[in-house]
Residue frames as a rotation matrix with the C-alpha (Angstrom) as fourth column:
MET 1
0.572 0.821 0.000 0.00
0.821 -0.572 0.000 0.00
0.000 0.000 -1.000 0.00
ALA 2
-0.460 -0.804 -0.376 2.75
0.736 -0.582 0.346 2.36
-0.497 -0.118 0.860 -0.86
LYS 3
0.576 0.656 -0.489 1.53
0.316 -0.729 -0.607 5.81
-0.754 0.195 -0.627 -1.67
THR 4
-0.228 -0.609 0.760 2.58
0.964 -0.031 0.264 6.74
-0.138 0.793 0.594 -5.16
ASP 5
-0.974 -0.226 0.020 2.35
0.226 -0.958 0.177 10.10
-0.021 0.177 0.984 -6.78
GLU 6
-0.009 0.969 -0.247 -0.76
0.763 -0.153 -0.628 12.17
-0.646 -0.194 -0.738 -6.44
ARG 7
-0.878 -0.298 0.375 -1.80
0.478 -0.586 0.654 14.42
0.025 0.754 0.657 -9.30
LEU 8
-0.141 0.816 -0.560 -4.26
0.257 -0.516 -0.817 17.28
-0.956 -0.259 -0.137 -9.67
TYR 9
-0.860 -0.069 0.506 -6.06
0.509 -0.058 0.859 17.91
-0.030 0.996 0.085 -12.94
VAL 10
-0.296 0.835 -0.464 -8.81
-0.463 -0.550 -0.695 20.06
-0.836 0.009 0.549 -14.41
ILE 11
-0.741 0.089 0.665 -10.86
0.490 0.749 0.446 17.84
-0.459 0.656 -0.599 -16.72
PRO 12
-0.691 0.540 -0.481 -12.91
-0.677 -0.717 0.166 19.54
-0.255 0.441 0.861 -19.44
LEU 13
-0.574 0.581 0.577 -16.31
0.361 0.812 -0.459 17.93
-0.735 -0.055 -0.676 -19.92
THR 14
-0.277 0.475 -0.835 -17.43
-0.667 -0.721 -0.189 19.98
-0.692 0.504 0.517 -22.93
ASP 15
-0.846 -0.056 -0.530 -17.44
-0.466 0.560 0.685 16.88
0.259 0.826 -0.500 -25.14
ALA 16
-0.789 0.614 -0.024 -20.27
0.521 0.649 -0.555 15.49
-0.325 -0.450 -0.832 -23.01
TRP 17
-0.179 0.743 -0.645 -22.42
-0.115 -0.667 -0.736 18.43
-0.977 -0.058 0.205 -24.11
LYS 18
-0.552 -0.060 -0.831 -22.01
-0.821 -0.135 0.555 17.31
-0.145 0.989 0.025 -27.73
SER 19
-0.963 0.230 -0.141 -23.80
0.202 0.961 0.187 14.02
0.179 0.152 -0.972 -27.05
ALA 20
-0.149 0.988 0.044 -27.54
0.349 0.011 0.937 13.46
0.925 0.155 -0.346 -26.65
TYR 21
-0.278 0.019 0.961 -28.93
-0.631 -0.758 -0.167 15.53
0.725 -0.652 0.222 -23.76
LYS 22
0.744 0.581 0.330 -30.27
-0.636 0.465 0.616 12.42
0.205 -0.668 0.715 -21.97
LYS 23
0.796 -0.526 -0.300 -26.79
0.519 0.848 -0.107 10.82
0.310 -0.071 0.948 -21.93
ARG 24
0.483 -0.642 0.596 -24.59
-0.245 -0.752 -0.612 13.74
0.840 0.149 -0.521 -20.85
ALA 25
0.502 -0.300 0.811 -23.90
-0.861 -0.083 0.502 12.74
-0.084 -0.950 -0.300 -17.22
LYS 26
0.821 -0.199 0.535 -23.02
0.139 0.979 0.151 9.17
-0.554 -0.050 0.831 -18.24
LYS 27
0.715 -0.561 0.417 -20.77
0.473 -0.051 -0.879 10.51
0.515 0.826 0.229 -20.97
SER 28
0.551 -0.502 0.666 -19.08
-0.634 -0.771 -0.056 12.82
0.542 -0.391 -0.744 -18.42
ILE 29
0.640 -0.292 0.711 -18.15
-0.508 0.533 0.676 9.87
-0.577 -0.794 0.193 -16.22
SER 30
0.754 -0.368 0.545 -16.71
0.583 0.758 -0.294 7.98
-0.304 0.539 0.785 -19.20
ILE 31
0.677 -0.527 0.514 -14.72
0.061 -0.656 -0.752 11.10
0.733 0.541 -0.412 -20.18
VAL 32
0.561 -0.456 0.691 -13.25
-0.828 -0.333 0.452 11.27
0.024 -0.825 -0.565 -16.65
LYS 33
0.664 -0.292 0.688 -12.25
-0.033 0.908 0.417 7.60
-0.747 -0.300 0.593 -16.82
ALA 34
0.772 -0.377 0.512 -10.71
0.612 0.223 -0.759 8.03
0.172 0.899 0.402 -20.29
PHE 35
0.639 -0.532 0.556 -8.75
-0.402 -0.847 -0.347 11.08
0.655 -0.001 -0.755 -19.11
ALA 36
0.541 -0.408 0.735 -7.47
-0.745 0.172 0.644 9.22
-0.390 -0.897 -0.211 -16.04
SER 37
0.759 -0.227 0.610 -6.54
0.334 0.940 -0.066 6.18
-0.559 0.254 0.789 -18.13
ARG 38
0.765 -0.437 0.473 -4.63
0.399 -0.255 -0.881 8.31
0.506 0.862 -0.021 -20.62
HIS 39
0.477 -0.570 0.669 -2.70
-0.550 -0.787 -0.279 10.38
0.686 -0.234 -0.689 -18.04
MET 40
0.245 -0.355 0.902 -2.05
-0.914 0.224 0.337 7.77
-0.322 -0.907 -0.270 -15.33
LYS 41
-0.394 -0.436 -0.809 -1.55
-0.787 0.614 0.052 4.82
0.474 0.658 -0.585 -17.73
LYS 42
-0.743 0.270 0.612 -4.22
-0.303 0.679 -0.669 2.54
-0.596 -0.683 -0.423 -16.18
ASP 43
-0.850 0.524 0.053 -6.96
0.370 0.523 0.768 0.30
0.375 0.672 -0.638 -17.60
PHE 44
-0.318 0.832 0.454 -10.63
-0.498 -0.554 0.667 1.30
0.807 -0.014 0.591 -17.40
GLU 45
0.428 0.536 -0.728 -11.35
0.246 0.706 0.664 -1.59
0.870 -0.463 0.170 -14.99
ASP 46
-0.182 -0.630 -0.755 -8.76
0.926 0.149 -0.347 -0.30
0.331 -0.762 0.556 -12.51
ILE 47
-0.828 -0.087 0.554 -10.22
0.025 -0.993 -0.119 3.22
0.560 -0.084 0.824 -12.26
LYS 48
-0.234 0.734 -0.638 -12.51
0.969 0.232 -0.088 4.04
0.084 -0.638 -0.765 -9.32
ILE 49
-0.315 0.252 0.915 -14.64
0.135 -0.942 0.306 7.20
0.939 0.220 0.263 -9.28
GLY 50
-0.962 -0.110 -0.250 -15.10
0.262 -0.113 -0.959 8.80
0.077 -0.988 0.137 -5.85
LYS 51
-0.205 0.954 -0.220 -18.51
0.966 0.161 -0.202 9.33
-0.157 -0.254 -0.954 -4.26
ASN 52
0.048 0.216 -0.975 -18.26
0.304 -0.933 -0.192 13.14
-0.952 -0.287 -0.110 -4.13
LEU 53
-0.822 -0.376 -0.427 -17.13
-0.299 -0.354 0.886 13.39
-0.485 0.856 0.178 -7.77
ASN 54
-0.805 0.567 0.175 -20.01
0.551 0.604 0.576 11.19
0.221 0.560 -0.799 -8.89
GLU 55
0.013 0.850 -0.526 -22.51
0.902 -0.237 -0.360 13.24
-0.431 -0.470 -0.770 -6.88
LEU 56
-0.289 -0.179 -0.940 -21.20
-0.062 -0.977 0.205 16.48
-0.955 0.118 0.271 -8.40
VAL 57
-0.989 -0.108 -0.098 -21.55
-0.107 0.079 0.991 15.18
-0.100 0.991 -0.089 -11.96
TRP 58
-0.566 0.823 -0.058 -25.12
0.651 0.489 0.580 13.99
0.506 0.290 -0.813 -11.29
SER 59
-0.731 0.239 -0.639 -26.16
0.499 -0.451 -0.740 16.90
-0.465 -0.860 0.211 -9.01
LYS 60
-0.491 0.564 -0.664 -28.11
-0.578 -0.781 -0.236 18.75
-0.651 0.268 0.710 -11.68
GLY 61
0.553 0.767 0.326 -29.47
-0.321 0.557 -0.766 15.64
-0.769 0.319 0.554 -13.34
ILE 62
0.157 -0.462 0.873 -28.53
0.650 0.714 0.261 13.71
-0.744 0.526 0.412 -16.44
LYS 63
0.681 0.234 0.694 -29.00
0.720 -0.387 -0.577 16.68
0.133 0.892 -0.432 -18.76
ASN 64
0.805 -0.281 0.522 -26.77
-0.205 -0.958 -0.200 19.26
0.557 0.054 -0.829 -17.04
PRO 65
0.555 -0.691 -0.462 -23.35
0.831 0.441 0.338 17.99
-0.029 -0.572 0.820 -15.92
PRO 66
0.559 -0.406 -0.723 -20.66
0.022 -0.864 0.502 20.59
-0.829 -0.297 -0.474 -15.11
ARG 67
0.944 -0.228 -0.240 -18.49
-0.289 -0.216 -0.933 21.95
0.161 0.949 -0.269 -17.96
LYS 68
0.032 -0.961 -0.275 -15.22
-0.184 0.265 -0.947 21.20
0.982 0.081 -0.169 -16.13
ILE 69
0.964 0.265 0.010 -14.12
-0.073 0.226 0.971 19.70
0.255 -0.937 0.237 -12.82
LYS 70
0.033 -0.960 0.279 -11.01
-0.857 -0.171 -0.486 19.76
0.514 -0.223 -0.828 -10.62
VAL 71
0.920 0.293 -0.261 -9.94
-0.171 0.899 0.404 16.28
0.353 -0.327 0.877 -9.60
ARG 72
0.037 -0.890 0.455 -7.22
-0.978 0.060 0.198 14.55
-0.204 -0.452 -0.868 -7.62
MET 73
0.742 0.140 -0.655 -5.89
-0.387 0.888 -0.248 11.20
0.547 0.438 0.713 -8.85
GLN 74
-0.078 -0.747 0.661 -4.02
-0.989 0.140 0.042 8.75
-0.124 -0.650 -0.750 -6.65
GLU 75
0.111 0.028 -0.993 -2.99
-0.450 0.893 -0.025 5.13
0.886 0.450 0.112 -7.05
ASN 76
-0.246 -0.139 0.959 -3.53
-0.952 0.220 -0.212 2.61
-0.182 -0.965 -0.187 -4.24
ASP 77
-0.247 0.074 0.966 -3.26
-0.245 0.960 -0.136 -1.21
-0.938 -0.270 -0.219 -4.32
GLY 78
-0.820 -0.166 0.547 -3.25
0.431 0.450 0.782 -1.35
-0.376 0.877 -0.298 -8.12
LYS 79
0.201 0.929 0.311 -6.38
0.979 -0.176 -0.108 0.80
-0.045 0.326 -0.944 -8.37
LEU 80
-0.840 -0.390 0.377 -6.53
0.434 -0.900 0.037 4.41
0.325 0.195 0.925 -9.51
TRP 81
-0.046 0.817 -0.575 -8.84
0.938 -0.163 -0.306 6.57
-0.343 -0.553 -0.759 -7.41
VAL 82
-0.701 -0.051 0.711 -10.31
0.411 -0.844 0.344 9.76
0.583 0.533 0.613 -8.87
GLU 83
0.068 0.689 -0.722 -11.97
0.989 -0.141 -0.041 12.19
-0.130 -0.711 -0.691 -6.43
LEU 84
0.792 0.266 0.550 -12.84
0.352 -0.934 -0.055 15.87
0.499 0.237 -0.834 -6.25
GLN 85
-0.301 -0.927 0.225 -9.97
0.342 -0.325 -0.881 18.11
0.890 -0.189 0.415 -5.29
GLY 86
-0.529 0.019 0.849 -10.01
-0.666 -0.629 -0.401 18.76
0.526 -0.777 0.345 -1.55
GLU 87
0.603 0.755 0.260 -12.03
-0.779 0.486 0.395 15.63
0.171 -0.440 0.881 -0.68
LYS 88
-0.301 -0.690 0.658 -10.64
-0.775 0.579 0.253 12.47
-0.555 -0.434 -0.709 0.92
MET 89
-0.438 0.055 -0.897 -10.42
-0.675 0.639 0.369 9.25
0.594 0.767 -0.243 -1.05
LEU 90
0.632 0.771 -0.085 -12.50
-0.569 0.535 0.624 6.25
0.527 -0.346 0.776 0.01
PHE 91
0.413 -0.531 -0.740 -9.47
0.488 0.815 -0.313 4.17
0.769 -0.231 0.596 0.95
GLU 92
-0.658 -0.621 0.426 -8.19
0.010 -0.573 -0.820 7.03
0.753 -0.535 0.383 3.14
LEU 93
-0.035 0.753 0.657 -11.51
-0.887 -0.327 0.327 7.17
0.461 -0.571 0.679 4.97
GLU 94
0.770 0.311 -0.557 -11.39
-0.126 0.930 0.345 3.39
0.625 -0.195 0.756 5.51
LYS 95
-0.168 -0.917 -0.363 -7.87
0.478 0.246 -0.843 3.64
0.862 -0.315 0.397 6.97
GLU 96
-0.657 -0.034 0.753 -9.00
-0.479 -0.752 -0.452 6.34
0.581 -0.658 0.478 9.40
LYS 97
0.401 0.897 0.185 -12.01
-0.785 0.232 0.574 4.29
0.473 -0.375 0.798 10.42
LYS 98
0.580 -0.263 -0.771 -9.87
0.294 0.950 -0.103 1.20
0.760 -0.167 0.628 11.08
ALA 99
-0.534 -0.839 0.103 -7.38
0.256 -0.276 -0.926 3.25
0.806 -0.468 0.362 13.10
ALA 100
-0.357 0.497 0.791 -10.22
-0.805 -0.593 0.008 4.68
0.473 -0.634 0.612 15.23
GLU 101
0.705 0.649 -0.285 -11.65
-0.457 0.723 0.518 1.18
0.543 -0.235 0.807 15.82
GLU 102
0.169 -0.740 -0.651 -8.24
0.477 0.640 -0.603 -0.12
0.863 -0.208 0.461 16.89
LYS 103
-0.712 -0.402 0.576 -7.87
-0.221 -0.651 -0.726 2.71
0.667 -0.644 0.375 19.41
GLU 104
0.112 0.851 0.514 -11.30
-0.928 -0.095 0.360 1.91
0.354 -0.517 0.779 20.85
ALA 105
0.708 0.125 -0.695 -10.45
-0.058 0.991 0.120 -1.80
0.704 -0.045 0.709 20.97
GLN 106
-0.332 -0.907 -0.259 -7.29
0.361 0.131 -0.923 -1.05
0.871 -0.400 0.284 22.94
LYS 107
-0.649 0.145 0.747 -9.24
-0.611 -0.684 -0.398 1.05
0.453 -0.714 0.533 25.44
LYS 108
0.322 0.942 -0.090 -12.06
-0.708 0.303 0.638 -1.45
0.628 -0.142 0.765 25.97
PRO 109
0.252 -0.192 -0.948 -10.12
0.367 0.926 -0.090 -4.36
0.895 -0.325 0.304 27.58
LYS 110
-0.819 -0.573 -0.014 -8.72
0.259 -0.348 -0.901 -2.05
0.512 -0.742 0.433 30.27
ASP 111
-0.549 0.695 0.465 -12.15
-0.787 -0.617 -0.007 -0.62
0.282 -0.370 0.885 31.02
ALA 112
0.317 0.724 -0.612 -13.82
-0.455 0.683 0.572 -4.04
0.832 0.097 0.546 30.96
LYS 113
-0.245 -0.479 -0.843 -11.50
0.513 0.673 -0.532 -5.43
0.823 -0.563 0.081 33.64
LYS 114
-0.974 -0.143 0.175 -12.20
-0.048 -0.626 -0.778 -2.52
0.221 -0.767 0.603 35.96
GLU 115
-0.370 0.916 0.157 -15.98
-0.850 -0.402 0.339 -2.57
0.373 -0.008 0.928 35.51
VAL 116
0.629 0.661 -0.409 -16.71
-0.496 0.746 0.444 -6.30
0.599 -0.076 0.797 35.99
PRO 117
-0.165 -0.675 0.719 -15.19
-0.974 0.225 -0.013 -7.90
-0.154 -0.703 -0.695 39.10
LYS 118
-0.739 -0.225 -0.635 -14.58
-0.418 0.892 0.170 -11.65
0.528 0.391 -0.753 39.03
ALA 119
-0.901 0.417 0.118 -17.05
0.098 0.462 -0.882 -12.34
-0.422 -0.783 -0.457 41.85
ASP 120
-0.129 0.910 -0.393 -19.93
-0.520 -0.400 -0.755 -10.88
-0.845 0.107 0.525 39.82
ALA 121
-0.597 -0.125 -0.792 -19.19
-0.791 0.254 0.556 -13.00
0.131 0.959 -0.251 36.77
VAL 122
0.435 0.834 0.340 -21.94
-0.817 0.524 -0.239 -15.54
-0.377 -0.174 0.910 36.10
LYS 123
-0.712 -0.665 0.225 -20.71
-0.537 0.722 0.435 -19.11
-0.452 0.190 -0.872 35.82
GLU 124
0.032 0.705 -0.709 -22.37
-0.934 0.273 0.229 -21.32
0.355 0.655 0.668 33.28
GLU 125
0.174 0.124 0.977 -23.56
-0.626 0.779 0.013 -24.73
-0.760 -0.614 0.214 34.42
PRO 126
-0.887 -0.462 -0.012 -22.48
-0.320 0.594 0.738 -27.79
-0.334 0.658 -0.675 32.48
LYS 127
-0.425 0.746 -0.513 -25.10
-0.758 0.016 0.652 -29.19
0.494 0.666 0.559 30.13
GLU 128
-0.540 0.192 -0.819 -25.48
0.293 0.955 0.031 -32.36
0.789 -0.224 -0.573 32.18
GLN 129
-0.853 0.213 -0.476 -26.54
0.443 -0.184 -0.877 -30.42
-0.274 -0.960 0.063 35.26
LYS 130
-0.680 0.638 -0.361 -29.01
-0.688 -0.726 0.011 -28.37
-0.255 0.256 0.933 33.26
ALA 131
-0.399 0.521 -0.755 -30.51
-0.458 0.599 0.656 -31.54
0.794 0.608 -0.001 31.82
ALA 132
-0.700 0.100 -0.707 -30.84
0.554 0.700 -0.450 -33.04
0.450 -0.707 -0.546 35.29
LYS 133
-0.874 0.350 -0.337 -32.75
0.043 -0.635 -0.771 -30.02
-0.484 -0.689 0.540 36.59
THR 134
-0.480 0.726 -0.493 -35.28
-0.877 -0.392 0.276 -29.93
0.007 0.565 0.825 33.77
PRO 135
0.052 0.561 0.826 -38.09
-0.437 0.757 -0.486 -32.54
-0.898 -0.336 0.284 33.91
ALA 136
-0.861 -0.362 0.358 -37.94
0.090 0.583 0.807 -35.29
-0.501 0.727 -0.469 31.32
LYS 137
-0.334 0.746 -0.576 -40.33
-0.909 -0.416 -0.011 -34.86
-0.248 0.520 0.817 28.44
LYS 138
0.149 0.488 0.860 -42.76
-0.130 0.872 -0.472 -37.62
-0.980 -0.042 0.193 27.54
GLU 139
-0.887 -0.455 0.079 -42.05
-0.018 0.206 0.978 -39.35
-0.462 0.866 -0.191 24.32
GLU 140
0.012 0.897 -0.442 -44.67
-0.743 -0.289 -0.604 -38.71
-0.670 0.336 0.663 21.69
PRO 141
0.299 0.136 0.944 -45.87
0.365 0.898 -0.245 -41.46
-0.882 0.418 0.219 19.32
PRO 142
-0.723 -0.607 0.330 -44.54
0.507 -0.143 0.850 -41.30
-0.468 0.782 0.412 15.76
ALA 143
-0.679 0.414 -0.607 -46.18
-0.510 -0.860 -0.015 -38.84
-0.528 0.299 0.795 13.41
LYS 144
-0.809 0.373 -0.454 -47.85
-0.260 0.466 0.846 -41.61
0.527 0.802 -0.280 11.37
ASP 145
-0.591 0.580 -0.560 -49.99
0.754 0.645 -0.127 -42.78
0.287 -0.497 -0.819 14.27
VAL 146
-0.519 0.371 -0.770 -51.11
0.404 -0.688 -0.603 -39.30
-0.753 -0.624 0.207 15.30
PRO 147
0.305 0.663 0.684 -53.96
0.947 -0.134 -0.292 -37.86
-0.102 0.737 -0.668 13.26
LYS 148
-0.482 -0.484 0.731 -53.30
0.636 -0.767 -0.088 -34.53
0.603 0.422 0.677 11.65
ALA 149
-0.495 0.263 -0.828 -53.86
0.676 -0.482 -0.557 -31.66
-0.546 -0.836 0.061 13.98
LYS 150
0.252 0.666 0.702 -56.59
0.906 -0.416 0.070 -29.36
0.339 0.619 -0.709 12.91
ALA 151
-0.637 -0.397 0.660 -56.15
0.228 -0.916 -0.331 -25.66
0.736 -0.061 0.674 13.00
PRO 152
-0.810 0.354 -0.467 -57.57
0.477 -0.063 -0.877 -24.22
-0.340 -0.933 -0.118 16.20
GLU 153
-0.149 0.864 0.481 -61.19
0.879 -0.107 0.466 -23.38
0.454 0.492 -0.743 15.71
LYS 154
-0.803 -0.061 0.593 -62.29
-0.075 -0.977 -0.202 -19.85
0.591 -0.207 0.779 16.24
LYS 155
-0.665 0.604 -0.441 -64.54
0.672 0.225 -0.706 -19.35
-0.327 -0.765 -0.555 19.19
GLU 156
-0.283 0.659 0.697 -67.81
0.582 -0.460 0.671 -17.89
0.763 0.595 -0.253 18.17
GLU 157
-1.000 -0.006 -0.003 -68.72
0.006 -0.676 -0.737 -14.81
0.003 -0.737 0.676 20.06
PRO 158
-0.320 0.947 -0.024 -72.31
0.821 0.265 -0.505 -14.69
-0.472 -0.182 -0.863 21.27
LYS 159
-0.673 0.157 0.722 -74.28
0.482 -0.648 0.590 -12.56
0.560 0.746 0.361 18.91
ALA 160
-0.907 0.401 -0.126 -76.30
-0.181 -0.644 -0.743 -9.72
-0.379 -0.652 0.657 20.35
GLU 161
-0.391 0.850 0.353 -79.97
0.824 0.494 -0.278 -10.45
-0.410 0.182 -0.894 20.22
VAL 162
-0.941 0.134 0.310 -81.79
0.096 -0.773 0.627 -8.30
0.324 0.620 0.715 17.76
VAL 163
-0.503 0.807 -0.310 -84.86
0.472 -0.043 -0.880 -6.73
-0.723 -0.589 -0.360 19.29
LYS 164
-0.709 0.347 0.613 -87.50
0.559 -0.254 0.790 -6.04
0.430 0.903 -0.014 16.73
GLU 165
-0.831 0.473 -0.292 -89.68
-0.138 -0.685 -0.716 -3.11
-0.538 -0.555 0.634 17.44
GLU 166
-0.157 0.864 0.479 -93.30
0.828 0.380 -0.413 -3.36
-0.539 0.332 -0.774 16.62
PRO 167
-0.702 -0.087 0.707 -94.28
0.580 -0.645 0.497 -1.09
0.413 0.759 0.503 13.79
LYS 168
-0.797 0.425 -0.429 -96.11
0.045 -0.667 -0.744 2.03
-0.603 -0.611 0.512 14.91
PRO 169
-0.059 0.850 0.523 -99.68
0.891 0.281 -0.357 2.21
-0.450 0.445 -0.774 13.74
LYS 170
-0.703 -0.125 0.700 -100.53
0.558 -0.706 0.435 4.79
0.440 0.697 0.566 11.14
LYS 171
-0.949 0.304 0.087 -102.59
-0.305 -0.809 -0.502 7.85
-0.082 -0.503 0.861 12.06
ALA 172
-0.214 0.929 -0.301 -105.76
-0.788 0.017 0.616 6.43
0.577 0.369 0.728 10.61
GLU 173
0.144 0.240 -0.960 -105.34
0.118 0.959 0.257 3.24
0.982 -0.150 0.110 12.58
THR 174
-0.733 -0.478 0.483 -104.67
-0.386 -0.292 -0.875 4.83
0.560 -0.828 0.029 15.95
ILE 175
-0.312 0.593 -0.743 -106.32
0.676 0.687 0.265 3.02
0.668 -0.419 -0.615 18.75
LYS 176
-0.317 0.307 0.897 -108.66
-0.505 -0.855 0.114 5.13
0.803 -0.417 0.427 20.80
LYS 177
-0.977 0.022 -0.214 -109.37
0.195 0.515 -0.835 4.35
0.092 -0.857 -0.508 24.36
GLU 178
-0.148 0.987 0.056 -112.93
0.517 0.029 0.855 3.87
0.843 0.156 -0.515 25.16
VAL 179
-0.995 -0.088 -0.048 -114.05
0.090 -0.581 -0.809 6.61
0.043 -0.809 0.586 27.42
PRO 180
-0.259 0.961 -0.097 -117.56
0.870 0.188 -0.456 6.92
-0.420 -0.203 -0.885 28.73
LYS 181
-0.153 0.262 0.953 -119.49
0.797 -0.538 0.276 9.41
0.585 0.801 -0.127 26.66
ALA 182
0.848 0.530 0.005 -120.57
0.413 -0.668 0.619 11.58
0.331 -0.523 -0.785 29.55
ALA 183
0.515 -0.734 -0.442 -117.02
0.431 -0.223 0.874 11.93
-0.740 -0.641 0.202 30.91
ALA 184
-0.313 -0.667 0.676 -115.63
0.922 -0.042 0.385 12.61
-0.228 0.744 0.629 27.47
LYS 185
0.299 0.506 0.809 -117.91
0.690 -0.701 0.183 15.59
0.659 0.503 -0.558 26.93
LYS 186
0.980 0.123 -0.159 -117.06
0.201 -0.632 0.749 17.26
-0.008 -0.765 -0.644 30.25
GLU 187
0.421 -0.895 -0.146 -113.31
0.454 0.069 0.888 16.74
-0.785 -0.440 0.436 30.13
THR 188
-0.118 -0.516 0.848 -112.63
0.993 -0.048 0.109 18.05
-0.016 0.855 0.518 26.65
PRO 189
0.073 0.100 -0.992 -111.90
0.320 -0.945 -0.072 21.76
-0.944 -0.313 -0.101 26.94
LYS 190
0.765 0.217 0.607 -112.32
0.644 -0.220 -0.733 23.96
-0.025 0.951 -0.308 23.92
ALA 191
-0.305 -0.948 0.090 -109.38
0.952 -0.302 0.044 25.94
-0.015 0.099 0.995 22.61
ALA 192
0.174 0.313 -0.934 -109.43
0.408 -0.886 -0.220 29.66
-0.896 -0.343 -0.282 23.29
PRO 193
0.805 0.140 0.577 -109.81
0.593 -0.233 -0.771 31.82
0.027 0.962 -0.271 20.21
LYS 194
-0.219 -0.965 -0.143 -106.56
0.914 -0.254 0.317 33.50
-0.342 -0.061 0.938 19.15
LYS 195
0.628 0.421 -0.655 -106.39
0.267 -0.907 -0.327 37.21
-0.731 0.031 -0.681 18.69
């Protein structure tokens, strides 16, 4: 993983604007790869485009890539990495991440010994002792002898009883109570005339 030379370039992407407008961003990426291949003497398969460079080319959609871009090219492990100028390469970010994880791993064993005393550690019981404590299960007959189990039936909920109301009689059919004629005449007051 020896670091070889690092080069900065400004790549013109004007040729991408000469192609069909729905293929310009794709053409821009292929122009970047061709430029890198020509200047760094690498095959197309060995060229890796960085995330930030790719996002810049596609930022305004497939129709409007930038006219030119500033890039940084660096070779690592037989691969040529192309990234925007001023941004870190993917392999550099991975190295930093691994270094940070190693530092944390070195700190953890020291902290773990201090936090957990030996007396508090839970001892696991051997399997034989666990088996002795658990009750023995009854052997079930072979599957051929046992009839197929049916799916559990759904319990029917009691349905609410529907109370039917008796239809109300129509006005013509209203039932009149029989009142004695003499009482009916006296009790029926007459309505007062309205003014």
